[in-house]
KEDO-781811 format. One line per 4 residues: number of its first residue (from 0); for each residue x, y, z of N, C-alpha, C. Coordinates in Angstrom, 1 decimal. Example, Ala and Ser with C-alpha at 12.3 -4.5 7.8 and 13.67 -1.06 7.14 Angstrom:
<pts>
0) 13.2:-5.7:7.8:12.3:-4.5:7.8:13.2:-3.3:7.8; 12.8:-2.2:7.1:13.7:-1.1:7.1:12.9:0.0:7.9
</pts>
This chain:
<pts>
0) -1.1:21.5:7.8:-1.1:20.4:8.7:-2.4:20.4:9.5; -2.9:19.2:9.8:-4.1:19.1:10.6:-3.8:18.9:12.1; -4.8:19.1:12.9:-4.6:18.9:14.3:-4.3:17.5:14.7; -3.5:17.3:15.7:-3.1:16.0:16.2:-4.2:15.5:17.1
4) -4.7:14.3:16.8:-5.7:13.7:17.6:-5.1:12.9:18.7; -5.6:13.2:19.9:-5.1:12.5:21.1:-6.1:11.7:21.9; -7.3:11.8:21.5:-8.4:11.1:22.2:-8.9:9.9:21.4; -9.2:8.8:22.1:-9.8:7.7:21.5:-11.3:7.6:21.9
8) -12.1:7.5:20.9:-13.6:7.5:21.1:-14.0:6.3:21.9; -14.9:6.5:22.8:-15.4:5.4:23.7:-16.5:4.6:23.1; -17.2:5.2:22.0:-18.3:4.4:21.4:-17.6:3.4:20.4; -18.1:2.2:20.5:-17.5:1.1:19.7:-17.8:1.3:18.3
12) -16.8:1.0:17.4:-17.0:1.1:16.0:-17.9:-0.1:15.5; -18.4:0.0:14.3:-19.2:-1.1:13.8:-18.3:-2.3:13.6; -18.9:-3.5:13.5:-18.1:-4.7:13.3:-18.4:-5.2:11.8; -17.5:-5.9:11.2:-17.7:-6.5:9.9:-17.4:-8.0:10.0
16) -18.1:-8.7:9.2:-17.9:-10.2:9.2:-17.0:-10.6:8.1; -16.0:-11.4:8.4:-15.0:-11.9:7.5:-15.6:-13.0:6.6; -15.8:-12.7:5.3:-16.2:-13.7:4.3:-17.4:-14.5:4.8; -17.3:-15.8:4.7:-18.4:-16.7:5.1:-18.3:-17.2:6.5
20) -17.3:-16.6:7.3:-17.1:-17.1:8.6:-18.1:-16.4:9.6; -17.9:-16.8:10.9:-18.7:-16.1:11.9:-17.9:-15.1:12.7; -16.8:-14.7:12.1:-15.9:-13.8:12.8:-16.3:-12.4:12.6; -16.8:-11.7:13.7:-17.2:-10.3:13.6:-16.0:-9.4:14.2
24) -15.4:-8.6:13.3:-14.2:-7.9:13.7:-14.4:-6.4:13.5; -13.6:-5.7:14.3:-13.5:-4.2:14.2:-12.9:-3.9:12.8; -13.2:-2.7:12.3:-12.8:-2.3:10.9:-11.3:-1.9:10.9; -10.6:-2.0:11.9:-9.1:-1.8:11.9:-8.5:-2.9:12.7
28) -7.6:-3.6:12.0:-6.9:-4.7:12.6:-5.6:-4.2:13.2; -5.3:-4.5:14.4:-4.0:-4.0:15.0:-2.9:-4.9:14.7; -1.9:-4.4:13.9:-0.8:-5.2:13.5:0.2:-5.4:14.7; 0.6:-6.7:14.9:1.5:-7.0:16.0:2.9:-7.2:15.6
32) 3.3:-6.7:14.4:4.7:-6.9:13.9:5.7:-6.1:14.8; 5.2:-5.0:15.4:6.2:-4.2:16.2:6.4:-4.8:17.6; 5.5:-5.7:18.1:5.6:-6.2:19.4:6.8:-7.1:19.6; 7.7:-6.8:20.5:8.9:-7.5:20.6:10.0:-7.1:19.7
36) 9.7:-6.0:18.9:10.7:-5.4:18.0:11.0:-4.0:18.4; 10.1:-3.1:17.9:10.3:-1.7:18.3:9.5:-1.3:19.5; 8.6:-2.2:20.0:7.9:-2.0:21.2:8.1:-3.2:22.2; 8.6:-2.9:23.4:8.8:-4.0:24.3:7.4:-4.4:24.9
40) 7.4:-5.3:25.9:6.2:-5.9:26.4:5.3:-4.8:27.0; 5.9:-3.9:27.8:5.2:-2.9:28.5:4.5:-1.9:27.5; 5.3:-1.5:26.5:4.8:-0.6:25.5:3.7:-1.3:24.7; 3.9:-2.6:24.4:2.9:-3.4:23.6:1.6:-3.5:24.4
44) 1.7:-3.8:25.7:0.5:-3.9:26.5:-0.3:-2.6:26.5; 0.4:-1.5:26.6:-0.2:-0.2:26.6:-1.0:0.1:25.3; -0.4:-0.3:24.2:-1.0:-0.1:22.9:-2.2:-1.1:22.8; -2.1:-2.3:23.2:-3.2:-3.3:23.2:-4.3:-2.8:24.1
48) -4.0:-2.3:25.2:-5.1:-1.8:26.1:-5.8:-0.7:25.5; -5.1:0.3:24.9:-5.7:1.4:24.2:-6.6:1.0:23.0; -6.1:0.0:22.3:-6.8:-0.5:21.1:-8.1:-1.1:21.6; -8.1:-1.9:22.6:-9.3:-2.6:23.1:-10.3:-1.5:23.7
52) -9.7:-0.5:24.4:-10.6:0.5:24.9:-11.3:1.3:23.9; -10.6:1.4:22.7:-11.2:2.1:21.6:-12.2:1.2:20.7; -12.5:0.1:21.2:-13.4:-0.8:20.5:-12.8:-1.8:19.6; -11.5:-1.9:19.6:-10.8:-2.8:18.7:-10.8:-4.2:19.2
56) -11.0:-5.2:18.3:-11.0:-6.6:18.8:-10.3:-7.6:17.9; -9.5:-7.0:16.9:-8.9:-7.9:15.8:-7.4:-7.7:15.8; -6.7:-8.6:16.4:-5.2:-8.5:16.5:-4.6:-9.4:15.5; -3.6:-8.9:14.7:-2.9:-9.7:13.7:-1.4:-9.9:14.1
60) -1.0:-11.1:14.1:0.4:-11.4:14.4:0.9:-12.5:13.5; 2.0:-13.1:13.8:2.6:-14.2:13.0:3.6:-14.9:13.7; 3.9:-16.2:13.4:4.9:-16.9:14.1:6.3:-16.4:13.9; 6.5:-15.7:12.8:7.9:-15.3:12.5:8.2:-13.9:13.0
64) 7.2:-13.2:13.6:7.4:-11.8:14.2:8.1:-12.0:15.5; 9.3:-11.4:15.8:10.0:-10.6:14.8:11.4:-11.2:14.7; 11.5:-12.3:13.9:12.8:-13.0:13.8:13.9:-12.2:13.1; 13.5:-11.1:12.5:14.5:-10.2:11.8:15.3:-9.3:12.8
68) 14.8:-9.2:14.0:15.4:-8.3:14.9:16.6:-9.0:15.6; 17.7:-8.3:15.8:18.8:-8.9:16.5:18.4:-9.5:17.9; 18.8:-10.7:18.1:18.5:-11.4:19.3:17.2:-12.1:19.4; 16.4:-11.9:18.4:15.1:-12.6:18.3:15.2:-13.8:17.5
72) 14.2:-14.7:17.7:14.2:-16.0:16.9:12.9:-16.2:16.2; 11.9:-15.3:16.5:10.5:-15.5:16.0:9.6:-15.9:17.1; 8.4:-15.5:17.0:7.4:-15.9:18.1:7.3:-14.8:19.2; 8.2:-13.8:19.1:8.1:-12.8:20.2:6.8:-12.1:20.3
76) 6.2:-11.7:19.1:4.9:-11.0:19.1:3.8:-11.9:19.6; 3.8:-13.2:19.2:2.7:-14.1:19.7:2.8:-14.2:21.2; 4.0:-14.3:21.7:4.2:-14.5:23.2:3.7:-13.3:23.9; 3.9:-12.1:23.4:3.4:-10.8:24.0:1.9:-10.8:24.0
80) 1.4:-11.1:22.8:-0.1:-11.1:22.7:-0.7:-12.1:23.7; -0.1:-13.3:23.8:-0.6:-14.3:24.7:-0.6:-13.8:26.1; 0.6:-13.2:26.5:0.7:-12.7:27.9:-0.3:-11.7:28.2; -0.6:-10.8:27.2:-1.6:-9.8:27.4:-3.0:-10.4:27.6
84) -3.4:-11.3:26.7:-4.7:-12.0:26.8:-4.9:-12.6:28.2; -3.8:-13.3:28.7:-4.0:-13.9:30.0:-4.0:-12.9:31.1; -3.2:-11.8:31.0:-3.2:-10.8:32.1:-4.5:-10.0:32.2; -5.2:-9.8:31.0:-6.4:-9.0:31.0:-7.6:-9.9:31.1
88) -7.5:-11.2:30.9:-8.7:-12.1:31.0:-9.8:-11.8:30.0; -9.3:-11.4:28.8:-10.3:-10.9:27.8:-10.3:-11.8:26.5; -9.9:-13.0:26.6:-9.7:-13.9:25.5:-11.0:-14.0:24.6; -12.1:-14.1:25.2:-13.4:-14.3:24.5:-13.8:-13.0:23.7
92) -13.2:-11.9:24.1:-13.6:-10.6:23.4:-12.7:-10.3:22.2; -11.6:-11.0:22.0:-10.6:-10.7:21.0:-10.5:-11.8:19.9; -10.5:-11.3:18.7:-10.3:-12.2:17.5:-8.8:-12.2:17.2; -8.2:-13.4:17.4:-6.8:-13.5:17.3:-6.5:-14.1:15.9
96) -5.7:-13.4:15.1:-5.3:-13.9:13.8:-3.7:-14.0:13.8; -3.3:-15.2:13.4:-1.8:-15.4:13.3:-1.5:-16.1:11.9; -0.2:-16.1:11.6:0.2:-16.6:10.3:1.3:-17.6:10.5; 1.3:-18.7:9.7:2.3:-19.7:9.7:2.9:-19.9:8.3
100) 4.1:-20.4:8.3:4.7:-20.8:7.0:5.9:-20.0:6.6; 6.3:-19.0:7.4:7.5:-18.1:7.1:8.4:-18.1:8.3; 8.2:-18.8:9.4:9.1:-18.8:10.5:10.4:-19.4:10.0; 11.6:-18.9:10.4:12.9:-19.4:9.9:13.1:-20.9:10.1
104) 12.5:-21.4:11.2:12.6:-22.8:11.5:11.4:-23.6:11.1; 10.4:-23.0:10.5:9.2:-23.7:10.2:8.6:-23.1:8.9; 9.4:-23.2:7.8:9.0:-22.5:6.6:8.2:-23.5:5.7; 7.3:-23.0:4.9:6.6:-23.8:3.9:5.2:-24.4:4.4
108) 4.5:-25.0:3.5:3.1:-25.4:3.8:2.9:-27.0:3.7; 4.0:-27.7:3.9:3.8:-29.2:4.0:2.9:-29.5:5.2; 2.1:-30.5:5.1:1.2:-30.9:6.1:1.8:-30.9:7.5; 2.9:-31.6:7.6:3.5:-31.8:8.9:3.9:-30.4:9.5
112) 4.4:-29.5:8.6:4.8:-28.2:9.1:3.6:-27.4:9.5; 2.6:-27.5:8.8:1.3:-26.7:9.2:0.9:-27.1:10.6; 0.9:-28.4:10.8:0.5:-28.9:12.1:1.4:-28.4:13.2; 2.7:-28.7:13.0:3.7:-28.3:14.1:3.8:-26.8:14.3
116) 3.7:-26.0:13.3:3.8:-24.6:13.4:2.5:-24.1:14.1; 1.4:-24.6:13.8:0.1:-24.2:14.5:0.2:-24.5:15.9; 0.6:-25.7:16.3:0.7:-26.1:17.7:1.7:-25.2:18.4; 2.8:-24.8:17.8:3.7:-23.9:18.4:3.1:-22.5:18.6
120) 2.3:-22.0:17.7:1.6:-20.8:17.8:0.6:-20.8:19.0; -0.1:-21.9:19.0:-1.1:-22.1:20.1:-0.4:-22.0:21.5; 0.8:-22.6:21.6:1.5:-22.6:22.9:2.0:-21.2:23.2; 2.5:-20.5:22.2:3.0:-19.1:22.5:1.8:-18.2:22.8
124) 0.7:-18.3:22.2:-0.4:-17.5:22.4:-1.2:-17.9:23.7; -0.9:-19.1:24.1:-1.6:-19.6:25.3:-3.1:-19.7:25.2; -3.5:-20.1:24.0:-5.0:-20.3:23.8:-5.2:-21.7:23.2; -6.5:-22.1:23.2:-6.9:-23.4:22.7:-7.2:-23.4:21.3
128) -7.6:-22.2:20.7:-8.0:-22.1:19.4:-7.7:-20.8:18.7; -7.1:-20.8:17.6:-6.8:-19.6:16.8:-8.0:-19.2:16.0; -8.4:-18.0:16.1:-9.6:-17.6:15.4:-9.5:-17.5:13.9; -8.3:-17.0:13.5:-8.1:-16.9:12.0:-6.6:-17.3:11.8
132) -6.4:-18.4:11.0:-5.1:-18.8:10.7:-4.8:-18.6:9.3; -3.7:-17.8:9.0:-3.3:-17.5:7.7:-2.1:-18.4:7.2; -2.1:-18.9:6.0:-0.9:-19.3:5.4:-0.2:-18.1:5.0; 1.0:-17.8:5.6:1.7:-16.5:5.5:2.1:-16.2:4.0
136) 2.5:-17.2:3.3:2.8:-17.0:1.9:2.6:-18.4:1.2; 2.4:-18.3:-0.1:2.1:-19.6:-0.8:3.4:-20.4:-0.9; 3.3:-21.7:-1.0:4.4:-22.6:-1.2:4.1:-23.4:-2.5; 4.7:-23.0:-3.6:4.4:-23.6:-4.9:4.9:-25.0:-5.0
140) 5.8:-25.4:-4.0:6.2:-26.8:-4.1:5.2:-27.8:-3.4; 4.2:-27.2:-2.7:3.2:-28.0:-2.1:1.9:-27.9:-2.8; 1.3:-29.0:-3.2:0.0:-28.9:-3.9:-1.1:-28.4:-2.9; -2.1:-27.7:-3.5:-3.2:-27.1:-2.6:-3.9:-28.3:-1.9
144) -4.0:-29.4:-2.5:-4.6:-30.6:-1.8:-4.0:-30.9:-0.5; -2.7:-30.8:-0.4:-2.0:-31.1:0.8:-2.2:-30.1:1.9; -2.1:-28.8:1.6:-2.2:-27.8:2.7:-3.6:-27.5:3.0; -4.5:-27.6:2.1:-5.9:-27.3:2.4:-6.4:-28.5:3.3
148) -6.1:-29.7:3.0:-6.5:-30.9:3.8:-5.9:-30.7:5.2; -4.7:-30.3:5.3:-4.0:-30.1:6.7:-4.7:-29.1:7.5; -5.1:-28.0:6.8:-5.8:-26.9:7.5:-7.2:-27.3:7.9; -7.9:-28.1:7.0:-9.2:-28.6:7.4:-9.2:-29.5:8.6
152) -8.1:-30.3:8.7:-8.0:-31.1:9.9:-8.0:-30.3:11.2; -7.2:-29.2:11.1:-7.1:-28.3:12.3:-8.4:-27.7:12.7; -9.2:-27.3:11.6:-10.5:-26.7:11.9:-11.5:-27.8:12.5; -11.4:-29.0:11.9:-12.3:-30.1:12.5:-11.9:-30.4:13.9
156) -10.7:-30.3:14.2:-10.2:-30.6:15.6:-10.5:-29.5:16.6; -11.0:-28.3:16.1:-11.3:-27.2:17.0:-10.1:-26.4:17.3; -9.0:-26.6:16.7:-7.8:-25.8:17.0:-7.8:-24.4:16.2; -8.6:-24.4:15.1:-8.7:-23.2:14.3:-10.1:-22.9:14.0
160) -10.6:-21.7:14.0:-12.0:-21.4:13.7:-12.1:-21.2:12.2; -11.2:-20.4:11.5:-11.3:-20.1:10.1:-9.9:-20.0:9.5; -9.8:-20.1:8.2:-8.5:-20.1:7.6:-8.5:-19.0:6.5; -7.3:-18.5:6.3:-7.1:-17.4:5.3:-5.8:-17.5:4.7
164) -5.5:-16.7:3.6:-4.3:-16.7:2.9:-3.6:-15.4:2.7; -2.4:-15.3:3.0:-1.6:-14.0:2.7:-0.6:-14.3:1.6; -0.3:-13.3:0.8:0.7:-13.4:-0.3:0.4:-14.7:-1.2; -0.7:-14.7:-1.8:-1.1:-15.7:-2.7:-1.6:-15.2:-4.0
168) -1.3:-15.9:-5.1:-1.8:-15.4:-6.4:-3.2:-15.7:-6.6; -3.8:-15.0:-7.6:-5.2:-15.2:-7.9:-5.4:-16.6:-8.4; -4.5:-17.2:-9.1:-4.6:-18.5:-9.7:-4.6:-19.6:-8.5; -3.7:-19.4:-7.6:-3.6:-20.4:-6.5:-4.8:-20.3:-5.6
172) -5.2:-19.0:-5.4:-6.4:-18.8:-4.5:-7.6:-19.5:-5.1; -7.8:-19.3:-6.4:-9.0:-19.9:-7.1:-8.9:-21.4:-7.0; -7.6:-22.0:-7.2:-7.4:-23.4:-7.2:-7.8:-24.0:-5.8; -7.3:-23.2:-4.8:-7.6:-23.7:-3.4:-9.1:-23.7:-3.1
176) -9.8:-22.6:-3.5:-11.2:-22.5:-3.2:-12.0:-23.6:-4.0; -11.5:-23.9:-5.2:-12.2:-25.0:-6.0:-12.0:-26.3:-5.3; -10.8:-26.6:-4.8:-10.6:-27.9:-4.1:-11.4:-28.0:-2.9; -11.4:-26.9:-2.1:-12.2:-26.9:-0.8:-13.7:-27.2:-1.1
180) -14.2:-26.5:-2.1:-15.6:-26.7:-2.4:-15.9:-28.1:-2.9; -15.0:-28.6:-3.8:-15.2:-30.0:-4.3:-15.2:-31.1:-3.3; -14.3:-30.9:-2.3:-14.1:-31.9:-1.3:-14.9:-31.7:0.0; -15.6:-30.5:0.1:-16.3:-30.2:1.3:-15.4:-29.9:2.5
184) -14.3:-29.3:2.2:-13.3:-29.0:3.2:-13.3:-27.5:3.6; -12.7:-27.2:4.7:-12.6:-25.8:5.1:-12.0:-24.9:4.0; -12.6:-23.8:3.8:-12.1:-22.9:2.7:-11.6:-21.6:3.2; -10.7:-21.0:2.5:-10.3:-19.6:2.9:-11.4:-18.7:2.9
188) -11.5:-17.8:4.0:-12.6:-16.8:4.1:-12.0:-15.4:3.9; -10.7:-15.3:3.8:-10.1:-14.0:3.7:-8.7:-14.1:3.1; -8.3:-12.9:2.6:-6.9:-12.8:2.1:-6.2:-11.6:2.8; -4.9:-11.7:2.8:-4.1:-10.6:3.4:-3.1:-10.1:2.4
192) -3.5:-9.2:1.5:-2.5:-8.7:0.5:-1.8:-7.4:0.9; -0.7:-7.2:0.1:0.0:-5.9:0.2:-0.9:-4.9:-0.6; -1.4:-3.9:0.1:-2.4:-3.0:-0.6:-2.5:-1.7:0.1; -2.3:-0.6:-0.6:-2.5:0.8:0.0:-2.5:1.8:-1.1
196) -2.6:3.0:-0.8:-2.7:4.1:-1.8:-1.6:4.2:-2.8; -0.4:3.8:-2.4:0.8:3.8:-3.3:1.2:2.5:-3.7; 0.5:1.4:-3.4:0.8:0.1:-3.9:-0.6:-0.6:-4.2; -1.1:-0.3:-5.4:-2.4:-0.8:-5.7:-2.4:-2.0:-6.7
200) -1.4:-2.1:-7.5:-1.4:-3.2:-8.5:-1.2:-4.6:-7.9; -0.7:-4.6:-6.7:-0.5:-5.9:-6.0:-1.8:-6.6:-5.7; -2.9:-5.8:-5.6:-4.2:-6.4:-5.3:-5.3:-6.2:-6.3; -5.4:-5.0:-6.8:-6.4:-4.7:-7.8:-6.2:-5.5:-9.1
204) -7.3:-6.0:-9.6:-7.2:-6.9:-10.8:-7.6:-8.3:-10.5; -6.9:-9.3:-11.0:-7.3:-10.7:-10.8:-7.5:-11.2:-9.4; -6.6:-10.8:-8.5:-6.7:-11.2:-7.1:-8.0:-10.7:-6.5; -8.2:-9.4:-6.6:-9.4:-8.8:-6.1:-10.7:-9.4:-6.7
208) -10.6:-9.7:-8.0:-11.7:-10.3:-8.7:-12.1:-11.7:-8.1; -11.1:-12.5:-7.8:-11.3:-13.8:-7.2:-11.9:-13.7:-5.8; -11.4:-12.7:-5.1:-11.9:-12.5:-3.7:-13.4:-12.1:-3.8; -13.7:-11.2:-4.7:-15.1:-10.7:-4.8:-16.0:-11.9:-5.3
212) -15.6:-12.6:-6.3:-16.4:-13.7:-6.9:-16.8:-14.7:-5.9; -15.9:-15.0:-4.9:-16.1:-16.1:-4.0:-16.6:-15.5:-2.6; -16.8:-14.2:-2.5:-17.4:-13.7:-1.3:-16.4:-13.7:-0.1; -15.1:-13.5:-0.4:-14.1:-13.4:0.6:-13.9:-12.0:1.1
216) -13.2:-11.8:2.2:-12.9:-10.5:2.6:-11.4:-10.3:2.5; -11.0:-9.0:2.4:-9.6:-8.7:2.3:-9.1:-7.9:3.6; -8.0:-8.2:4.1:-7.4:-7.6:5.3:-6.0:-7.1:4.9; -5.9:-6.0:4.2:-4.6:-5.6:3.7:-3.5:-5.2:4.7
220) -2.3:-5.7:4.4:-1.2:-5.3:5.3:-0.4:-4.1:4.6; 0.5:-3.5:5.3:1.2:-2.3:4.8:0.2:-1.2:4.4; -0.9:-1.2:5.2:-2.0:-0.2:4.8:-1.5:1.2:4.8; -0.5:1.5:5.6:0.0:2.9:5.6:1.4:2.9:5.0
224) 1.7:1.9:4.1:3.0:1.9:3.4:4.2:2.2:4.3; 4.3:1.3:5.3:5.5:1.4:6.2:5.6:2.8:6.9; 4.4:3.5:7.0:4.4:4.8:7.7:4.4:5.9:6.8; 4.7:5.7:5.5:4.7:6.8:4.5:3.4:7.6:4.5
228) 2.3:6.8:4.6:1.0:7.5:4.5:0.5:8.1:5.8; 1.4:8.2:6.8:1.1:9.0:8.0:1.5:10.5:7.7; 2.3:10.7:6.7:2.7:12.1:6.4:4.0:12.5:7.0; 4.6:11.7:7.8:5.8:12.1:8.5:7.1:12.1:7.6
232) 6.9:11.4:6.4:8.1:11.4:5.5:7.7:12.3:4.3; 8.5:13.4:4.2:8.2:14.4:3.2:9.4:14.7:2.4; 9.3:15.2:1.1:10.5:15.5:0.3:11.4:16.5:1.0; 10.7:17.5:1.7:11.5:18.6:2.3:11.7:18.4:3.7
236) 11.3:17.2:4.3:11.3:17.0:5.7:12.7:16.5:6.2; 12.9:16.6:7.5:14.1:16.1:8.2:14.0:14.6:8.3; 15.1:13.9:8.5:15.1:12.5:8.6:14.3:12.1:9.8; 13.6:11.0:9.7:12.7:10.5:10.8:13.4:9.3:11.4
240) 13.5:9.3:12.8:14.1:8.2:13.5:13.1:7.1:13.6; 13.1:6.1:12.7:12.2:5.0:12.7:12.8:3.8:12.1; 12.5:2.6:12.6:13.1:1.4:12.0:12.6:1.2:10.6; 11.5:1.8:10.2:10.9:1.6:8.9:11.1:2.8:8.0
244) 12.0:3.7:8.4:12.2:4.9:7.6:12.7:4.7:6.2; 13.6:3.7:6.0:14.1:3.4:4.7:13.0:2.9:3.7; 12.2:2.0:4.3:11.1:1.4:3.5:10.1:2.5:3.1; 9.8:3.4:4.0:8.8:4.4:3.7:9.4:5.5:2.8
248) 10.7:5.8:2.9:11.3:6.8:2.1:11.3:6.5:0.6; 11.3:5.2:0.3:11.4:4.9:-1.1:10.2:5.4:-1.9; 9.0:5.6:-1.2:7.9:6.1:-1.9:8.0:7.6:-2.4; 9.0:8.3:-1.8:9.3:9.6:-2.2:9.9:9.6:-3.6
252) 10.6:8.5:-3.9:11.2:8.4:-5.2:10.2:8.1:-6.4; 9.0:7.7:-6.0:7.9:7.5:-7.0:7.2:8.8:-7.2; 7.0:9.2:-8.4:6.3:10.4:-8.7:5.0:10.5:-8.1; 4.3:9.4:-7.9:3.0:9.4:-7.3:3.0:9.7:-5.8
256) 4.2:9.4:-5.1:4.3:9.6:-3.7:3.9:11.0:-3.2; 4.6:12.1:-3.7:4.2:13.4:-3.3:2.8:13.8:-3.7; 2.3:13.3:-4.9:1.0:13.6:-5.3:-0.1:13.0:-4.3; 0.2:11.8:-3.9:-0.7:11.2:-2.9:-0.7:11.9:-1.6
260) 0.5:12.4:-1.1:0.5:13.1:0.1:-0.3:14.4:0.0; -0.1:15.1:-1.2:-0.8:16.4:-1.4:-2.4:16.1:-1.3; -2.8:15.0:-2.0:-4.2:14.7:-2.0:-4.7:14.4:-0.6; -3.9:13.6:0.1:-4.3:13.3:1.5:-4.4:14.5:2.4
264) -3.4:15.4:2.2:-3.4:16.7:3.0:-4.7:17.4:2.8; -5.2:17.5:1.5:-6.4:18.3:1.2:-7.6:17.6:1.8; -7.7:16.3:1.7:-8.9:15.6:2.2:-8.9:15.7:3.7; -7.7:15.5:4.3:-7.6:15.6:5.8:-8.0:16.9:6.3
268) -7.6:18.0:5.6:-7.9:19.3:6.0:-9.4:19.5:6.0; -10.1:19.0:5.0:-11.5:19.1:4.8:-12.3:18.5:6.0; -11.8:17.3:6.4:-12.5:16.6:7.5:-11.9:16.9:8.9; -10.8:17.6:9.0:-10.2:17.9:10.3:-9.6:16.7:11.0
272) -9.0:15.8:10.2:-8.4:14.6:10.7:-7.0:14.5:10.2; -6.2:13.5:10.7:-4.9:13.3:10.3:-4.9:12.5:9.0; -3.8:12.6:8.2:-3.8:11.9:6.9:-3.8:10.4:7.0; -3.3:9.9:8.1:-3.3:8.4:8.3:-4.8:8.0:8.3
276) -5.6:8.8:9.0:-7.0:8.4:9.0:-7.6:8.3:7.7; -7.3:9.3:6.8:-7.8:9.3:5.4:-7.3:8.2:4.6; -6.0:7.8:4.8:-5.5:6.7:4.0:-6.2:5.4:4.4; -6.5:5.2:5.6:-7.1:4.0:6.0:-8.6:4.0:5.6
280) -9.2:5.2:5.7:-10.6:5.3:5.3:-10.8:5.0:3.8; -9.8:5.5:3.0:-9.8:5.2:1.5:-9.8:3.6:1.3; -8.9:3.0:2.0:-8.8:1.5:1.9:-10.1:0.9:2.3; -10.7:1.3:3.4:-11.9:0.7:3.9:-13.1:0.9:2.9
284) -13.0:1.9:2.1:-14.0:2.2:1.1:-13.9:1.4:-0.2; -12.8:0.7:-0.3:-12.6:-0.1:-1.5:-13.4:-1.5:-1.5; -13.8:-2.0:-2.6:-14.6:-3.2:-2.6:-13.8:-4.4:-2.0; -14.5:-5.2:-1.2:-14.0:-6.4:-0.6:-13.1:-6.1:0.7
288) -12.8:-4.9:0.9:-11.9:-4.6:2.1:-12.7:-4.6:3.4; -12.3:-5.4:4.3:-13.0:-5.5:5.6:-12.3:-4.8:6.7; -11.0:-4.9:6.9:-10.3:-4.3:8.0:-8.8:-4.1:7.6; -8.4:-3.0:7.2:-6.9:-2.7:7.0:-6.1:-3.0:8.3
292) -4.9:-3.4:8.1:-4.0:-3.7:9.3:-3.1:-2.5:9.4; -3.0:-2.0:10.6:-2.0:-0.9:10.9:-1.4:-1.2:12.3; -0.2:-0.9:12.5:0.5:-1.1:13.8:0.8:0.3:14.4; 0.9:0.2:15.7:1.3:1.4:16.5:2.3:1.0:17.5
296) 3.4:1.7:17.6:4.5:1.5:18.5:4.2:2.1:19.9; 3.4:3.2:19.8:3.1:3.9:21.1:1.6:4.2:21.1; 1.0:4.5:22.3:-0.4:4.8:22.4:-0.7:6.1:21.6; 0.2:7.0:21.6:0.0:8.3:20.9:-0.3:8.1:19.4
300) 0.2:7.0:18.8:0.1:6.8:17.4:-1.3:6.1:17.0; -2.0:5.7:18.0:-3.2:4.9:17.8:-4.5:5.7:17.4; -4.8:6.8:18.1:-6.1:7.5:17.8:-6.3:7.8:16.3; -5.4:8.3:15.5:-5.8:8.5:14.1:-6.0:7.2:13.3
304) -5.5:6.1:13.8:-5.8:4.8:13.1:-7.2:4.4:13.4; -7.6:4.4:14.7:-8.9:4.0:15.1:-10.0:5.0:14.5; -9.6:6.2:14.3:-10.6:7.2:13.8:-11.1:6.9:12.5; -10.4:6.1:11.7:-10.8:5.8:10.3:-12.1:5.0:10.3
308) -12.5:4.4:11.4:-13.7:3.6:11.5:-14.9:4.6:11.4; -14.8:5.8:11.7:-15.9:6.8:11.7:-15.8:7.8:10.6; -14.8:7.7:9.8:-14.7:8.7:8.7:-15.3:8.1:7.4; -16.2:8.8:6.8:-16.8:8.5:5.5:-16.4:9.5:4.5
312) -15.6:9.0:3.5:-15.1:9.9:2.5:-16.2:10.1:1.4; -16.3:11.3:0.9:-17.2:11.6:-0.2:-16.7:11.1:-1.5; -17.6:11.1:-2.5:-17.2:10.7:-3.8:-16.1:11.6:-4.4; -16.2:12.8:-4.0:-15.2:13.8:-4.5:-13.8:13.5:-3.8
316) -13.9:13.1:-2.5:-12.6:12.7:-1.8:-12.0:11.5:-2.5; -12.8:10.5:-2.7:-12.3:9.3:-3.3:-11.7:9.5:-4.7; -12.4:10.3:-5.5:-11.9:10.6:-6.8:-10.6:11.3:-6.8; -10.4:12.3:-5.9:-9.1:13.0:-5.7:-8.0:12.0:-5.4
320) -8.2:11.1:-4.4:-7.2:10.2:-4.0:-6.9:9.1:-5.1; -8.0:8.7:-5.8:-7.8:7.7:-6.9:-6.9:8.3:-8.0; -7.2:9.5:-8.3:-6.5:10.2:-9.4:-5.0:10.4:-9.1; -4.8:10.8:-7.8:-3.4:11.0:-7.4:-2.6:9.7:-7.3
324) -3.3:8.6:-7.0:-2.6:7.3:-6.9:-2.6:6.4:-8.1; -3.3:6.8:-9.1:-3.5:6.0:-10.3:-2.1:5.7:-11.0
</pts>
């Protein structure tokens, strides 16, 4: 086991630009899915403060976070992020990304829903413009012409700076980009796929090829596989008290899971860091990846996530991790 990192570096990490946009973001995006779910407002504020103090400026949320939690209806995370921005007076320093299209009461990508859902997100966030607006998942019943045109209108009105897509196929992404280019409309600058060391096939291949061909950036979610790649879930370990334990535990049933943990342990030991840092650094080293998304419920969970911005893996490190996860 490696030493636990408790300090957050004060020197700011390098920034990366998302696709063809003017959005310069930190190489770790802070996931807001836990805000209003496993972290209340006070805990969320503490995490957000620590993330910003560590040079982070890229916050990811969604209109449906966290509708799955008892007593919630969706929008809780956006509300907390908005309250934090107002209380800290740092709106101009933060790149706010949110997603629409999966809220229980605002599902799909019909033009009317895109507009109403975006307006609702703007109200909850308490801002005049969303920096990066994702379509949360594709809606095969809606033609790309309809939702791209609706998104373009929001960009032209100044309510959205740039657009992106989550959970979209290579085919629909290519179709969307072709339509945008042909009509001179706003185009997706980034994608948000499910991608990590134990879930590679969801991104690698056709989708990654379209992203690379068109100069987009990728901002992968589940970067730590629901916490599995932090190393706290082990074949011989005790049960972990976490809302995500069941999701993370399933990777132990995959023969690759223990192999990946062993490879992460070895690389982490070499560099004197935690394995979550290595898992995120592996992602950041992959083609087209701009800023993996990881969430933290407590301030103590944040340092190893931020540390990935400074870790450079060797060719030998990458080969070991690739072979274990292949």
